[in-house]
LUMKOLMI-747069 format. One line per 8 residues: number of its first residue (from 1); their letters; for each residue z negated, y, x negated of N, C-alpha, C. Coordinates in steps of 0.001 Angstrom, whole numbers. Example, Ala and Ser with C-alpha at 12.3 -4.5 7.8 and 13.67 -1.06 7.14 Angstrom:
2
1) as) -7800 -5690 -13190 -7800 -4500 -12300 -7800 -3300 -13200  -7080 -2250 -12850 -7140 -1060 -13670 -7870 30 -12900
END
This chain:
240
1) minrvyay) 1461 -15924 -6388 1349 -15451 -5016 2634 -14744 -4633  3156 -15025 -3425 4374 -14392 -2966 4081 -12941 -2602  4859 -12013 -3164 4686 -10600 -2876 5252 -10273 -1503  4543 -9444 -781 4982 -9042 552 5713 -7708 485  6789 -7590 1240 7597 -6371 1244 7967 -6014 2675  8435 -4783 2842 8999 -4336 4103 10508 -4220 3956  11224 -4543 5016 12679 -4380 5039 13013 -3143 5868  13922 -2322 5349 14353 -1124 6083 15856 -1197 6281
9) crvsgkkq) 16287 -1185 7554 17707 -1250 7900 18068 -1 8705  19214 584 8382 19622 1806 9080 21092 1730 9485  21361 2179 10703 22736 2357 11166 22852 3761 11730  24086 4279 11731 24288 5658 12186 24452 5769 13689  25057 4754 14316 25313 4870 15742 25358 3532 16444  25622 3586 17761 25599 2388 18598 26692 1397 18205  27844 1885 17733 28930 984 17363 28497 39 16247  27734 566 15297 27254 -291 14205 26247 -1311 14713
17) idghgler) 25424 -917 15688 24452 -1852 16257 25189 -2982 16966  26191 -2608 17793 26976 -3617 18506 27768 -4490 17538  28097 -3941 16381 28858 -4691 15385 27974 -5489 14454  26711 -5672 14845 25758 -6488 14083 25450 -5898 12706  25484 -4572 12635 25163 -3921 11359 23743 -4196 10907  22793 -4139 11839 21386 -4384 11491 21164 -5835 11090  21785 -6760 11840 21624 -8181 11533 22191 -8522 10151  23345 -7932 9839 23958 -8206 8543 23088 -7691 7399
25) qldsirkf) 22542 -6490 7568 21673 -5918 6542 20436 -6781 6325  19806 -7169 7431 18586 -7969 7322 18871 -9323 6685  20032 -9908 7013 20405 -11189 6420 20549 -11062 4901  21182 -9986 4454 21344 -9752 3010 19993 -9550 2329  19123 -8803 3001 17793 -8546 2441 16989 -9838 2331  17035 -10656 3366 16274 -11915 3353 16777 -12877 2280  18088 -12947 2088 18643 -13813 1048 18170 -13357 -326  18191 -12045 -546 17712 -11504 -1819 16232 -11816 -2012
33) crrqklrv) 15426 -11626 -974 13984 -11847 -1063 13650 -13315 -1332  14413 -14218 -738 14180 -15643 -997 14426 -15976 -2472  15475 -15387 -3031 15772 -15629 -4455 14674 -15070 -5350  14110 -13947 -4965 13090 -13286 -5778 11664 -13694 -5410  11536 -14641 -4464 10229 -15105 -3996 9408 -13967 -3403  10078 -13160 -2584 9435 -12078 -1854 9414 -12446 -374  8368 -12046 324 8268 -12355 1752 8368 -11071 2566  9331 -11012 3468 9502 -9847 4336 8434 -9893 5420
41) lktfneqv) 7486 -8989 5325 6378 -8979 6277 6784 -8344 7598  7623 -7300 7517 8005 -6579 8725 9325 -5863 8477  10115 -5725 9538 11400 -5042 9442 11384 -3777 10291  11893 -2696 9723 11992 -1432 10445 13476 -1092 10606  13936 -1059 11855 15333 -760 12163 15470 673 12652  16377 1406 12057 16541 2826 12359 17970 3113 12793  18104 3847 13911 19412 4358 14307 19385 5869 14127  19880 6308 12983 19833 7727 12654 20922 8029 11639
49) sgtkdetk) 21376 9242 11630 22403 9654 10672 21877 9556 9245  22750 9157 8333 22361 9042 6931 22122 10364 6251  22321 11477 6980 22091 12811 6406 20704 13350 6756  19906 12571 7492 18574 13020 7902 17523 12628 6856  16530 13515 6665 15454 13211 5722 14327 12464 6430  13195 12263 5717 12109 11439 6258 11455 12044 7503  11540 13376 7670 10895 14021 8818 11611 13733 10132  12870 13267 10059 13654 12999 11263 14007 11523 11381
57) rpefskmi) 13180 10681 10774 13363 9230 10843 12073 8594 11363  11959 8382 12671 10716 7850 13259 10286 6509 12666  11223 5558 12527 10872 4236 12001 10494 4314 10531  11169 5158 9791 10842 5359 8372 9420 5895 8250  9061 6854 9101 7715 7438 9072 6658 6395 9435  6966 5537 10425 6031 4463 10786 5823 3515 9604  6915 3203 8917 6846 2296 7773 5957 2878 6672  6120 4159 6397 5297 4809 5366 3824 4788 5766
65) sdilsngi) 3539 5040 7041 2145 5006 7529 1541 3624 7339  2323 2580 7660 1847 1204 7466 1565 928 5998  2469 1363 5139 2323 1120 3698 1061 1783 3162  825 3021 3556 -329 3756 3048 -1645 3199 3573  -1593 2455 4678 -2829 1922 5243 -3140 499 4796  -2114 -265 4371 -2385 -1667 4038 -2084 -2056 2597  -1604 -1123 1793 -1432 -1420 373 -139 -2102 -12  697 -2491 955 2001 -3070 613 2893 -1930 146
73) ntivvesm) 3350 -1984 -1094 4008 -798 -1659 5459 -1024 -2057  6149 -1954 -1398 7537 -2231 -1751 8418 -2269 -507  9545 -1561 -582 10544 -1543 481 11843 -2091 -89  12525 -2931 699 13822 -3463 283 14883 -2996 1275  15975 -2412 759 17121 -2033 1577 18326 -2847 1106  19316 -2990 1967 20499 -3749 1564 21213 -3053 403  21379 -1746 522 22028 -950 -512 21606 496 -332  21884 1333 -1311 21446 2718 -1253 22135 3499 -136
81) drlareyw) 23391 3138 218 24050 3867 1298 23449 3531 2659  22667 2430 2733 21938 2124 3968 20664 2947 4054  20160 3394 2914 19036 4330 2940 19539 5687 3392  20623 6141 2779 21246 7421 3138 22663 7451 2592  23540 8146 3298 24930 8235 2874 25107 9223 1721  24505 10390 1861 24696 11446 875 23723 11283 -292  24240 11539 -1494 23444 11300 -2701 22187 12151 -2722  22280 13423 -2328 21106 14301 -2432 19999 13865 -1478
89) iqehlviy) 20379 13261 -321 19370 12719 588 18754 11457 -13  19592 10613 -638 19077 9426 -1323 18029 9824 -2356  18393 10796 -3180 17492 11236 -4251 16210 11818 -3688  16343 12606 -2626 15155 13205 -2003 14200 12134 -1491  14754 11122 -798 13917 10066 -237 13270 9215 -1331  14026 8939 -2399 13475 8127 -3493 12338 8875 -4182  12517 10177 -4425 11454 10982 -5038 10232 11028 -4121  10483 11120 -2822 9391 11112 -1848 8606 9812 -1921
97) laskgidl) 9316 8685 -1996 8659 7377 -2086 7906 7233 -3407  8544 7648 -4499 7916 7526 -5818 6635 8344 -5908  6609 9496 -5257 5409 10343 -5297 4222 9683 -4612  4505 8714 -3731 3452 7985 -3030 3201 6606 -3644  3835 6340 -4789 3620 5063 -5467 4298 3891 -4784  5388 4164 -4059 6098 3114 -3321 7372 2738 -4070  7597 1433 -4248 8809 944 -4908 9913 718 -3878  11133 1116 -4247 12301 880 -3403 13277 0 -4173
105) iaantgen) 13636 -1142 -3590 14544 -2085 -4241 15819 -2216 -3425  16981 -2140 -4107 18272 -2343 -3464 18664 -3810 -3622  18869 -4504 -2503 19148 -5939 -2551 20486 -6251 -3208  21471 -5367 -3063 22801 -5672 -3608 22845 -5620 -5134  21933 -4859 -5759 21896 -4776 -7222 20621 -5366 -7812  19569 -5480 -7001 18292 -5981 -7491 17501 -4944 -8267  17993 -3695 -8295 17347 -2653 -9096 16179 -2021 -8339  15096 -1766 -9085 13978 -999 -8548 14336 480 -8725
113) itraised) 14777 1112 -7649 15337 2464 -7717 14283 3493 -8114  13089 3379 -7556 12052 4372 -7849 11645 4338 -9316  11578 3153 -9893 11229 3061 -11314 12339 3618 -12190  13582 3366 -11784 14717 3859 -12565 14772 5381 -12545  14549 5974 -11383 14636 7422 -11267 13467 8105 -11977  12342 7391 -12094 11172 7952 -12780 11398 8101 -14286  12409 7421 -14817 12693 7519 -16241 13421 8809 -16604  13958 9507 -15596 14596 10801 -15828 13495 11863 -15902
121) pmkkaliq) 13349 12578 -17024 12250 13550 -17196 12184 14595 -16085  13346 15145 -15690 13338 16178 -14661 12901 15620 -13316  13436 14444 -12963 13078 13831 -11688 11634 13352 -11702  11171 12924 -12880 9776 12526 -12999 8863 13723 -12731  9273 14905 -13203 8490 16120 -12961 8445 16442 -11471  9571 16229 -10769 9605 16473 -9328 8681 15507 -8595  8672 14260 -9044 7782 13256 -8445 6320 13665 -8631  6002 14125 -9853 4624 14536 -10136 4223 15749 -9300
129) mqgifael) 5175 16683 -9114 4880 17870 -8299 4602 17482 -6857  5410 16566 -6317 5159 16102 -4947 3815 15405 -4852  3479 14648 -5894 2188 13969 -5920 1024 14947 -5905  1186 16071 -6634 144 17098 -6684 -67 17706 -5299  1037 18028 -4613 919 18607 -3272 332 17606 -2284  688 16327 -2447 125 15292 -1580 -1381 15181 -1798  -1807 15254 -3067 -3237 15191 -3385 -3965 16415 -2834  -3305 17585 -2886 -3886 18807 -2321 -4089 18670 -821
137) dksmlikr) -3073 18131 -127 -3195 17907 1322 -4356 16969 1629  -4487 15915 806 -5561 14950 1011 -6922 15613 809  -7043 16445 -233 -8308 17126 -524 -8685 18089 599  -7698 18798 1134 -7960 19733 2230 -8397 18981 3486  -7788 17822 3724 -8168 17010 4879 -9597 16511 4740  -9954 16038 3538 -11316 15563 3283 -12327 16684 3496  -11969 17873 3052 -12860 19025 3201 -13078 19350 4677  -11991 19300 5472 -12115 19581 6907 -12965 18521 7605
145) lhkarqkv) -12739 17245 7218 -13523 16161 7817 -14997 16286 7466  -15276 16693 6229 -16664 16867 5796 -17350 17961 6621  -16644 19054 6843 -17210 20141 7644 -17457 19682 9076  -16511 18883 9611 -16665 18381 10974 -17869 17455 11084  -18052 16587 10077 -19209 15682 10093 -20512 16447 9981  -20521 17476 9143 -21736 18283 8994 -22088 18992 10297  -21046 19428 11015 -21273 20104 12295 -21860 19132 13309  -21303 17910 13374 -21803 16891 14293 -23239 16517 13940
153) kkekgrce) -23501 16366 12640 -24854 16009 12192 -25865 17086 12552  -25442 18350 12442 -26331 19460 12764 -26621 19523 14254  -25599 19219 15086 -25765 19300 16532 -26475 18078 17116  -26165 16877 16568 -26702 15633 17135 -27744 14955 16269  -27920 15472 15039 -28931 14891 14170 -28444 13705 13368  -27237 13201 13640 -26688 12066 12921 -25166 12067 13050  -24523 11433 12100 -23066 11296 12135 -22715 9956 11507  -22437 8991 12366 -22199 7632 11884 -20861 7531 11170
161) gqkpygat) -20878 7028 9965 -19652 6845 9202 -19163 5412 9295  -18253 5061 8404 -17710 3708 8402 -18772 2713 7946  -18840 1603 8649 -19821 588 8295 -19447 -50 6969  -20427 -390 6132 -20138 -978 4823 -19549 -2374 4956  -18867 -2813 3899 -18294 -4153 3905 -19407 -5193 4017  -19220 -6136 4945 -20241 -7143 5187 -20906 -6977 6533  -20488 -5938 7288 -21117 -5663 8578 -20706 -6680 9642  -19496 -7236 9535 -19042 -8232 10501 -19365 -9637 9977
169) pqeaeilk) -19447 -10630 10866 -19753 -12010 10426 -18747 -12539 9403  -17452 -12231 9602 -16428 -12708 8675 -16596 -12067 7302  -16852 -10752 7281 -17057 -10057 6015 -18333 -10532 5325  -19348 -10838 6133 -20612 -11313 5568 -20419 -12634 4823  -19576 -13507 5383 -19292 -14787 4727 -18555 -14574 3406  -17582 -13652 3418 -16825 -13367 2197 -17742 -12750 1150  -18611 -11831 1585 -19543 -11190 671 -20500 -12208 65  -20956 -13141 875 -21841 -14204 391 -21150 -15023 -701
177) rvrymrrs) -19862 -15296 -461 -19092 -16072 -1438 -18865 -15280 -2718  -18600 -13986 -2575 -18395 -13127 -3751 -19658 -13066 -4597  -20804 -12962 -3933 -22075 -12937 -4673 -22281 -14243 -5433  -21906 -15350 -4801 -22058 -16655 -5462 -21143 -16743 -6689  -19890 -16272 -6536 -18955 -16329 -7662 -19424 -15451 -8818  -20063 -14346 -8491 -20507 -13408 -9532 -21814 -13853 -10179  -22657 -14567 -9441 -23992 -14916 -9920 -23922 -15856 -11123  -24739 -15589 -12102 -24814 -16461 -13278 -26193 -17099 -13357
185) skyhrgmt) -26250 -18291 -13890 -27510 -19010 -14039 -27427 -19883 -15280  -28413 -20705 -15446 -28454 -21586 -16615 -27292 -22574 -16598  -26869 -22967 -15389 -25830 -23992 -15265 -24491 -23444 -14757  -24455 -22153 -14459 -23219 -21590 -13895 -22947 -20216 -14498  -21793 -20068 -15112 -21414 -18781 -15680 -20676 -17964 -14632  -21210 -16782 -14324 -20617 -15951 -13285 -19204 -15507 -13625  -18356 -15371 -12583 -16977 -14933 -12774 -16918 -13424 -12982  -15918 -12955 -13708 -15734 -11519 -13896 -15228 -10899 -12598
193) yqaiadkl) -15333 -9573 -12509 -14838 -8876 -11323 -13339 -9100 -11158  -12617 -9122 -12269 -11173 -9345 -12225 -10856 -10745 -11683  -11596 -11742 -12151 -11370 -13119 -11699 -11666 -13272 -10213  -12714 -12592 -9745 -13054 -12654 -8320 -11959 -11999 -7486  -11485 -10839 -7931 -10409 -10134 -7222 -9153 -10990 -7153  -8793 -11619 -8263 -7603 -12486 -8301 -7742 -13657 -7335  -8938 -14235 -7278 -9184 -15379 -6402 -9025 -14993 -4932  -9589 -13859 -4551 -9497 -13396 -3166 -8050 -13077 -2799
201) neegittk) -7326 -12444 -3716 -5930 -12104 -3455 -5059 -13346 -3325  -5312 -14349 -4165 -4547 -15598 -4113 -4704 -16297 -2767  -5884 -16157 -2173 -6169 -16819 -896 -5787 -15959 306  -5208 -14791 30 -4758 -13929 1122 -5871 -13187 1836  -7043 -13102 1211 -8170 -12364 1791 -8026 -10898 1413  -7991 -10015 2407 -7799 -8589 2144 -9113 -7818 2296  -9074 -6559 1899 -10236 -5686 2030 -10355 -5209 3471  -11336 -4373 3739 -11548 -3855 5092 -10317 -3119 5598
209) rgrqwtpv) -9589 -2467 4689 -8391 -1708 5075 -7111 -2513 4922  -7238 -3811 4696 -6060 -4659 4603 -5347 -4595 3268  -6020 -4102 2234 -5400 -3989 917 -5821 -5134 8  -5189 -5193 -1145 -5557 -6219 -2115 -6805 -5798 -2877  -7503 -6800 -3386 -8743 -6545 -4118 -8442 -6121 -5553  -9321 -5271 -6084 -9298 -4873 -7492 -10697 -5091 -8052  -10850 -5147 -9386 -12195 -5309 -9964 -13168 -4227 -9510  -12675 -2995 -9365 -13547 -1887 -8955 -14040 -2082 -7527
217) lvynilkr) -13166 -2547 -6627 -13580 -2776 -5242 -14635 -3877 -5142  -14448 -4941 -5919 -15444 -6026 -5937 -16786 -5493 -6429  -16735 -4728 -7508 -17954 -4138 -8081 -18666 -3255 -7055  -17872 -2415 -6344 -18472 -1455 -5414 -19152 -2126 -4223  -18516 -3170 -3644 -19146 -3797 -2477 -20424 -4532 -2868  -20456 -5048 -4092 -21675 -5713 -4544 -22780 -4699 -4840  -22382 -3578 -5411 -23347 -2538 -5756 -23956 -1919 -4497  -23117 -1735 -3473 -23589 -1086 -2246 -24421 -2012 -1370
225) nrkfkrtr) -24267 -3308 -1577 -25014 -4263 -773 -26406 -4443 -1361  -27417 -4185 -612 -28788 -4202 -1115 -29257 -5580 -1540  -28635 -6616 -986 -29061 -7979 -1322 -28558 -8409 -2688  -27603 -7642 -3239 -27041 -8032 -4529 -27928 -7539 -5658  -28295 -8447 -6552 -29088 -8077 -7717 -28189 -8122 -8936  -28067 -6997 -9621 -27180 -6919 -10762 -27662 -7827 -11891  -26730 -8545 -12477 -27042 -9399 -13605 -26444 -8813 -14864  -26831 -9304 -15996 -26278 -8826 -17249 -24780 -9084 -17318
233) psrkypkk) -23998 -8199 -17962 -24484 -7014 -18652 -24617 -5842 -17684  -25591 -4974 -17906 -25769 -3788 -17090 -24871 -2704 -17642  -23843 -2335 -16863 -22866 -1370 -17342 -22591 -360 -16252  -22128 804 -16670 -21784 1838 -15706 -20511 1490 -14965  -19585 838 -15651 -18294 512 -15058 -18115 -1002 -15009  -17335 -1489 -14029 -17160 -2936 -13898 -16384 -3531 -15051  -16735 -4760 -15392 -16027 -5476 -16447 -14717 -5999 -15914  -13651 -5796 -16634 -12317 -6211 -16196 -12010 -7589 -16729
END
């Protein structure tokens, strides 16, 4: 399956835009992706100084939001100086990406920068610290949302959450197919959760949030669906 990536191109000013700086960067990125069998799903073009961090890069922030919502976790830049001019800004941005599980690849060298920087013990510790704070922010947000839902439920008697997978006609068809693939009988050996996830991913079928399937996600949608009857083996965790 061809891996999907995002392309990030940056120029400092209008002169670079007029000089086809963005076009040249994207051309280099696309050539690299074709060689590596990667598909550029979307391009984010930024006109901002290379000394600015992620908080002052609107397109960069949009790209991160897209990545966190759809599961695509790879960004390709033409070179590291297109990410940022100054080394300390480069390092800051790479650590920021690594803390969110996002890979950054430089097309001119083919190196996965986030993986390389994670091999440095000190930088790995910084990545882990950022990850801890990110998890704390997420936990605090969940707590606030829970309180808000409880308040709505108390005032209105109900608080409708997200509908389970299978609520739409398209999802219902996919769920029906997943149940068939999992079902075992005298003449048909049911597929493992891993095999089902691989099959759905190969066909480009995504989850409700647009992400790729995992064995745990397959297990959960079947478990939550009342029409699904668990077959042997009966286990607490899904078989991989």
